[in-house]
C-alpha positions as CSV (number, residue, x, y, z in Angstrom):
1,X,-11.1,-9.5,-19.8
2,X,-7.4,-8.7,-19.2
3,X,-5.0,-9.6,-21.9
4,X,-3.1,-12.8,-21.6
5,X,0.2,-10.9,-21.3
6,X,-1.1,-9.1,-18.2
7,X,-2.1,-12.4,-16.6
8,X,1.5,-13.6,-17.2
9,X,2.8,-10.5,-15.6
10,X,0.6,-11.1,-12.5
11,X,1.8,-14.7,-12.4
12,X,5.4,-13.5,-12.5
13,X,4.7,-11.0,-9.8
14,X,3.2,-13.7,-7.6
15,X,6.2,-16.0,-8.2
16,X,8.4,-13.1,-7.0
17,X,6.2,-12.7,-3.9
18,X,6.4,-16.4,-3.2
19,X,10.2,-16.4,-3.4
20,X,10.3,-13.4,-1.0
21,X,8.7,-15.6,1.7
22,X,5.4,-13.6,1.9
23,X,2.0,-15.3,1.7
24,X,0.5,-12.2,0.0
25,X,-0.6,-12.5,-3.7
26,X,-2.0,-10.3,-6.4
27,X,-5.4,-11.5,-7.7
28,X,-7.4,-10.7,-10.8
29,X,-11.2,-10.7,-10.3
30,X,-12.9,-9.8,-13.6
31,X,-11.5,-6.5,-14.7
32,X,-10.2,-5.6,-11.3
33,X,-6.8,-6.2,-9.6
34,X,-6.7,-6.8,-5.8
35,X,-4.7,-8.5,-3.0
36,X,-5.1,-11.7,-1.1
37,X,-3.3,-12.4,2.2
38,X,-3.4,-12.6,6.0
39,X,-5.7,-9.9,7.5
40,X,-7.4,-9.4,10.9
41,X,-11.1,-10.1,11.2
42,X,-13.4,-7.2,10.4
43,X,-15.1,-7.8,13.8
44,X,-13.8,-9.3,17.0
45,X,-10.9,-8.6,19.2
46,X,-7.2,-7.9,18.5
47,X,-6.5,-11.4,19.9
48,X,-8.1,-13.0,16.9
49,X,-5.7,-14.7,14.4
50,X,-5.1,-13.4,10.9
51,X,-7.0,-15.2,8.1
52,X,-6.6,-15.2,4.4
53,X,-8.9,-12.6,2.9
54,X,-9.3,-10.5,-0.2
55,X,-8.7,-6.8,-0.2
56,X,-10.1,-4.7,-3.0
57,X,-7.8,-2.0,-4.3
58,X,-10.2,-0.4,-6.8
59,X,-7.5,-0.8,-9.5
60,X,-8.1,-1.8,-13.2
61,X,-6.5,-5.1,-14.3
62,X,-3.8,-3.6,-16.5
63,X,0.0,-3.2,-16.7
64,X,-0.2,0.4,-15.3
65,X,-1.8,-0.9,-12.1
66,X,1.0,-3.3,-11.1
67,X,3.3,-0.7,-9.5
68,X,0.3,0.8,-7.7
69,X,-0.7,-2.6,-6.4
70,X,2.8,-3.3,-5.0
71,X,2.8,0.1,-3.4
72,X,-0.5,-0.6,-1.7
73,X,0.6,-4.0,-0.6
74,X,3.6,-2.5,1.1
75,X,1.3,0.0,2.8
76,X,-0.9,-2.8,4.1
77,X,2.0,-4.8,5.4
78,X,3.5,-1.7,7.1
79,X,0.1,-1.0,8.8
80,X,-0.2,-4.6,9.9
81,X,3.4,-4.6,11.4
82,X,2.6,-1.3,13.2
83,X,-0.8,-2.4,14.4
84,X,-2.5,0.5,12.6
85,X,-4.4,-1.4,9.9
86,X,-8.2,-0.8,9.9
87,X,-10.7,-2.2,7.5
88,X,-12.7,1.0,7.5
89,X,-9.8,3.0,5.9
90,X,-9.5,0.6,3.0
91,X,-13.3,0.2,2.6
92,X,-13.7,4.0,2.3
93,X,-10.8,4.5,0.0
94,X,-10.9,1.4,-2.2
95,X,-14.4,0.0,-2.3
96,X,-15.9,-3.3,-1.2
97,X,-14.1,-6.2,0.5
98,X,-14.7,-9.9,0.2
99,X,-13.3,-12.3,2.8
100,X,-12.5,-15.7,1.4
101,X,-12.1,-19.0,3.2
102,X,-8.7,-20.5,3.7
103,X,-7.7,-24.1,3.5
104,X,-5.9,-26.7,1.4
105,X,-8.6,-26.9,-1.2
106,X,-8.6,-23.1,-1.8
107,X,-4.9,-22.4,-1.5
108,X,-2.7,-25.4,-2.4
109,X,0.8,-25.3,-0.8
110,X,3.4,-23.8,-3.1
111,X,6.4,-26.0,-4.0
112,X,9.1,-26.0,-1.4
113,X,11.6,-23.3,-2.2
114,X,15.3,-24.0,-2.6
115,X,17.3,-23.9,0.7
116,X,19.8,-21.0,1.0
117,X,23.5,-21.9,1.3
118,X,24.4,-23.1,4.9
119,X,26.9,-20.3,5.4
120,X,24.1,-17.7,4.7
121,X,21.7,-19.4,7.1
122,X,24.5,-19.5,9.7
123,X,25.2,-15.8,9.3
124,X,21.5,-14.8,9.8
125,X,21.2,-17.1,12.8
126,X,24.3,-15.6,14.4
127,X,23.0,-12.1,13.7
128,X,19.6,-12.9,15.4
129,X,21.4,-14.4,18.4
130,X,23.5,-11.3,18.8
131,X,20.5,-9.1,18.4
132,X,18.7,-10.7,21.3
133,X,21.8,-10.9,23.5
134,X,22.4,-7.2,23.2
135,X,22.3,-5.9,26.8
136,X,20.1,-3.0,25.8
137,X,17.5,-5.3,24.3
138,X,17.6,-7.8,27.1
139,X,16.2,-5.1,29.4
140,X,13.0,-5.4,27.3
141,X,12.6,-8.9,25.9
142,X,9.1,-8.4,24.7
143,X,10.0,-5.2,22.9
144,X,13.0,-6.9,21.3
145,X,10.9,-9.8,20.0
146,X,8.4,-7.4,18.5
147,X,11.1,-5.3,16.9
148,X,12.8,-8.4,15.5
149,X,9.6,-9.7,13.9
150,X,8.4,-6.3,12.5
151,X,11.7,-4.5,11.6
152,X,14.3,-7.2,11.0
153,X,12.9,-10.5,10.1
154,X,11.1,-9.5,6.8
155,X,14.3,-8.2,5.3
156,X,16.5,-11.1,6.4
157,X,13.8,-13.5,5.0
158,X,14.1,-11.9,1.7
159,X,17.9,-12.1,1.9
160,X,17.6,-15.9,2.5
161,X,15.2,-16.2,-0.4
162,X,17.3,-14.3,-2.8
163,X,20.4,-16.2,-1.6
164,X,18.6,-19.5,-2.2
165,X,17.5,-18.4,-5.7
166,X,20.9,-17.3,-6.7
167,X,22.8,-19.9,-4.7
168,X,24.8,-17.1,-3.4
169,X,26.7,-16.6,-0.1
170,X,26.8,-13.4,1.9
171,X,28.5,-11.0,-0.4
172,X,28.2,-7.2,-1.0
173,X,26.6,-8.1,-4.3
174,X,23.9,-10.1,-2.7
175,X,23.2,-7.4,-0.1
176,X,22.9,-4.8,-2.8
177,X,20.6,-7.0,-4.8
178,X,18.3,-7.4,-1.8
179,X,18.3,-3.7,-1.1
180,X,17.5,-2.9,-4.7
181,X,14.5,-5.3,-4.6
182,X,12.6,-2.6,-2.6
183,X,11.2,0.5,-4.3
184,X,13.2,3.7,-4.3
185,X,12.3,6.3,-1.6
186,X,10.3,3.7,0.4
187,X,10.4,3.1,4.1
188,X,10.9,-0.6,3.5
189,X,14.1,0.1,1.5
190,X,15.4,2.4,4.2
191,X,14.8,-0.2,6.9
192,X,16.3,-2.9,4.8
193,X,19.4,-0.8,4.4
194,X,19.7,-0.4,8.2
195,X,19.2,-4.1,8.8
196,X,21.6,-5.3,6.1
197,X,24.1,-2.7,7.1
198,X,24.1,-4.0,10.7
199,X,24.5,-7.5,9.4
200,X,27.4,-6.5,7.2
201,X,29.2,-4.8,10.1
202,X,28.9,-7.9,12.3
203,X,30.3,-10.1,9.5
204,X,32.9,-7.5,8.5
205,X,31.6,-7.3,5.0
206,X,32.6,-4.1,3.1
207,X,29.7,-2.2,1.7
208,X,29.6,0.4,-1.0
209,X,30.6,3.9,0.1
210,X,27.2,5.2,-0.8
211,X,25.3,2.5,1.0
212,X,23.4,5.0,3.1
213,X,22.4,7.0,0.1
214,X,21.3,3.8,-1.7
215,X,19.1,2.8,1.2
216,X,17.7,6.2,1.9
217,X,14.0,6.0,2.9
218,X,11.5,8.8,3.4
219,X,10.3,11.4,5.8
220,X,6.7,12.7,5.8
221,X,7.8,15.3,3.3
222,X,8.2,12.5,0.7
223,X,5.4,10.2,1.9
224,X,1.7,10.6,1.2
225,X,1.4,13.6,3.4
226,X,-1.9,14.3,5.1
227,X,-2.8,17.2,7.5
228,X,-2.6,16.2,11.2
229,X,-5.5,17.0,13.5
230,X,-5.4,20.4,15.2
231,X,-5.7,20.7,19.0
232,X,-9.2,21.9,18.6
233,X,-10.2,18.9,16.5
234,X,-8.5,16.5,19.1
235,X,-10.6,18.0,21.8
236,X,-13.8,17.7,19.7
237,X,-13.2,14.1,18.7
238,X,-12.9,12.8,22.3
239,X,-16.6,13.6,22.7
240,X,-17.4,10.8,20.3
241,X,-16.0,8.2,22.7
242,X,-18.8,7.0,25.0
243,X,-16.6,4.8,27.3
244,X,-14.7,6.8,29.9
245,X,-11.9,4.2,30.1
246,X,-11.2,4.6,26.3
247,X,-11.4,8.3,26.8
248,X,-8.4,8.0,29.1
249,X,-6.6,6.0,26.4
250,X,-7.3,8.7,23.9
251,X,-6.3,11.5,26.3
252,X,-3.0,9.8,27.2
253,X,-2.0,9.4,23.6
254,X,-3.0,13.0,22.8
255,X,-1.3,14.5,25.8
256,X,1.9,12.4,26.0
257,X,2.3,11.2,22.4
258,X,2.4,7.5,23.4
259,X,2.4,4.6,21.1
260,X,-0.7,2.5,21.1
261,X,0.6,-0.2,23.4
262,X,2.6,2.1,25.6
263,X,-0.6,3.4,27.2
264,X,-0.9,0.0,29.0
265,X,2.8,-0.1,30.0
266,X,3.2,3.1,32.1
267,X,3.8,4.0,35.7
268,X,1.1,6.5,36.6
269,X,2.3,7.3,40.2
270,X,3.4,10.8,39.1
271,X,-0.3,11.6,38.3
272,X,-1.3,11.4,42.0
273,X,-1.9,14.7,43.9
274,X,1.4,16.5,44.2
275,X,3.0,14.5,41.5
276,X,4.9,16.2,38.6
277,X,2.7,14.6,35.9
278,X,5.7,13.0,34.2
279,X,4.9,9.6,32.9
280,X,7.4,6.7,33.0
281,X,7.0,4.3,30.1
282,X,8.0,0.9,31.5
283,X,11.0,-1.2,30.2
284,X,8.6,-3.8,28.8
285,X,7.5,-1.4,26.0
286,X,8.9,-1.6,22.5
287,X,11.8,0.9,23.0
288,X,12.4,0.4,26.7
289,X,12.0,2.8,29.6
290,X,11.7,6.5,29.0
291,X,10.0,9.5,30.5
292,X,7.4,11.8,28.8
293,X,6.2,15.2,29.7
294,X,2.6,16.4,28.9
295,X,2.1,18.8,26.0
296,X,-0.4,20.5,26.5
297,X,0.0,20.3,30.4
298,X,-3.6,21.5,31.0
299,X,-4.9,18.5,29.1
300,X,-4.0,16.3,32.1
301,X,-7.1,17.8,33.9
302,X,-9.1,18.3,30.8
303,X,-9.0,14.6,29.9
304,X,-9.2,13.6,33.7
305,X,-5.9,11.8,33.4
306,X,-4.9,12.7,37.0
307,X,-7.4,10.1,38.2
308,X,-5.0,7.4,37.1
309,X,-2.7,8.4,39.9
310,X,-5.2,7.1,42.4
311,X,-6.8,4.4,40.2
312,X,-4.2,3.0,37.7
313,X,-6.7,0.2,36.9
314,X,-9.0,2.8,35.3
315,X,-7.9,1.9,31.8
316,X,-9.8,-0.7,29.7
317,X,-9.4,-4.3,30.6
318,X,-6.8,-5.3,27.9
319,X,-4.6,-8.4,28.4
320,X,-1.0,-7.2,28.9
321,X,0.5,-10.5,30.0
322,X,3.3,-10.8,27.4
323,X,3.4,-14.6,28.1
324,X,0.0,-14.8,26.4
325,X,0.0,-11.8,24.0
326,X,2.4,-9.4,22.3
327,X,3.0,-5.6,22.2
328,X,1.6,-5.6,18.6
329,X,-1.7,-7.2,19.7
330,X,-2.1,-4.8,22.5
331,X,-1.6,-1.9,20.1
332,X,-4.1,-3.5,17.7
333,X,-6.7,-3.4,20.4
334,X,-6.4,0.4,20.5
335,X,-6.6,0.8,16.7
336,X,-9.6,-1.5,16.6
337,X,-11.4,0.6,19.2
338,X,-10.8,3.8,17.3
339,X,-12.3,2.1,14.3
340,X,-15.3,0.9,16.2
341,X,-16.0,4.4,17.4
342,X,-15.5,5.6,13.8
343,X,-13.1,8.3,14.9
344,X,-11.9,10.5,12.1
345,X,-8.3,10.1,13.1
346,X,-5.9,7.3,14.0
347,X,-3.9,6.6,17.1
348,X,-0.7,7.6,15.3
349,X,-2.3,10.9,14.3
350,X,-2.3,11.8,18.0
351,X,1.3,10.8,18.4
352,X,2.4,12.7,15.3
353,X,0.4,15.8,16.4
354,X,2.1,15.6,19.8
355,X,5.5,15.6,18.1
356,X,4.7,18.5,15.9
357,X,3.3,20.4,18.9
358,X,6.8,20.1,20.6
359,X,8.4,21.4,17.4
360,X,6.2,24.5,17.3
361,X,6.9,25.3,21.0
362,X,10.7,25.0,20.4
363,X,11.5,21.8,22.4
364,X,14.9,20.6,21.3
365,X,14.7,17.7,18.9
366,X,17.0,15.6,21.0
367,X,14.7,15.9,24.0
368,X,11.5,15.2,22.0
369,X,13.1,12.2,20.4
370,X,14.1,10.8,23.8
371,X,10.5,11.3,25.0
372,X,9.1,9.5,22.0
373,X,11.5,6.6,22.5
374,X,13.3,6.7,19.2
375,X,16.6,8.1,17.8
376,X,17.2,11.7,16.8
377,X,17.8,10.5,13.3
378,X,14.4,8.9,13.1
379,X,12.8,12.0,14.7
380,X,14.5,14.3,12.2
381,X,13.6,12.2,9.2
382,X,10.0,11.6,10.3
383,X,9.3,15.2,11.1
384,X,11.6,16.8,8.6
385,X,8.8,18.9,7.1
386,X,7.9,20.7,10.3
387,X,11.5,20.9,11.7
388,X,12.6,22.5,8.5
389,X,9.8,25.0,8.7
390,X,10.6,25.8,12.3
391,X,14.3,26.3,11.6
392,X,13.6,28.5,8.6
393,X,11.0,30.6,10.6
394,X,13.5,31.1,13.4
395,X,16.1,32.3,10.9
396,X,13.6,34.7,9.3
397,X,12.6,36.0,12.7
398,X,16.2,36.6,13.7
399,X,16.9,38.4,10.4
400,X,13.9,40.7,10.8
401,X,14.9,41.4,14.4
402,X,18.4,42.5,13.3
403,X,16.9,44.7,10.6
404,X,14.5,46.4,13.1
405,X,17.4,46.9,15.5
406,X,19.5,48.6,12.8
């Protein structure tokens, strides 16, 4: 049995989680430490609601496991927000899973938290209103709503919770305390810095000169790096997909580096005979309208993507009516299907492989970032490892060429 002091540490950790506004909790089961929180069903469609379930982490119930448990909790929450969570990944890496029923008898409601100061609530409400009224975001309301829920709301919720706990108004000290509540060198800390920085600018609140440094996140060079699939592996894996409609989804993501949901929000007219094969991602997607070129171009025929020019309804029947669903749920349908086919890679592996492919062939980072629908800063940070290798290789090649010429 775990020592009483460790149980107290778990209780304190769960109190902190409760104050942050999340429904996730750490849980001891015998000599093991796991998680309990809202997860998708292990079977069914992406439309199914999240239910409270247990997630085994394979960690021993001891003090040394607490930081690891928090890190894995952050990983789960990020996967859920991006629509990339799959039960298979966690089963393979962390052991068995045990769903638990939810309901008042099992999970009594926590005491109502203290309300944040009115001026803090007003500042957050004003910031949200300005976010949705931004003309750039109004062009894609569904994408704006998805971005707000996944990339802004969690950090502002923690700001409100900490403000309520400390009975503090919106000050540089409170913003810094919220930022420092996230682990160093984590993506969540980086995103929190961006969100709170934008809020501070709107409210004309001075931030520390080193705010950007304090909120620095990670690129893949600092994350848990794993090799991306080679082109040969990508071409082999598609043979494991029996449904030709889902083969088209796989091929579009591999050839154009699309996000999961973007596959279903594209204009395929350029794929018709005589077209230039340049896809137009529609304004209803997460990051708005942008155009994408194929890399490798020959994959258009290899994956039979050109048939979409004549039959745009050739994709799987996925509900894309954003009055009934969300971009996140559409993306979850793709992740779920990859899991059902037991593919040895994820949808985002295909997207990252596309990006690295453009780096190797020398496509300018500004152009690649535009095609991927994100900023150059995010592109550079995410693909830092490969961009640095490319730039160093180019410098080496140039130096060797000068030496040979002399």
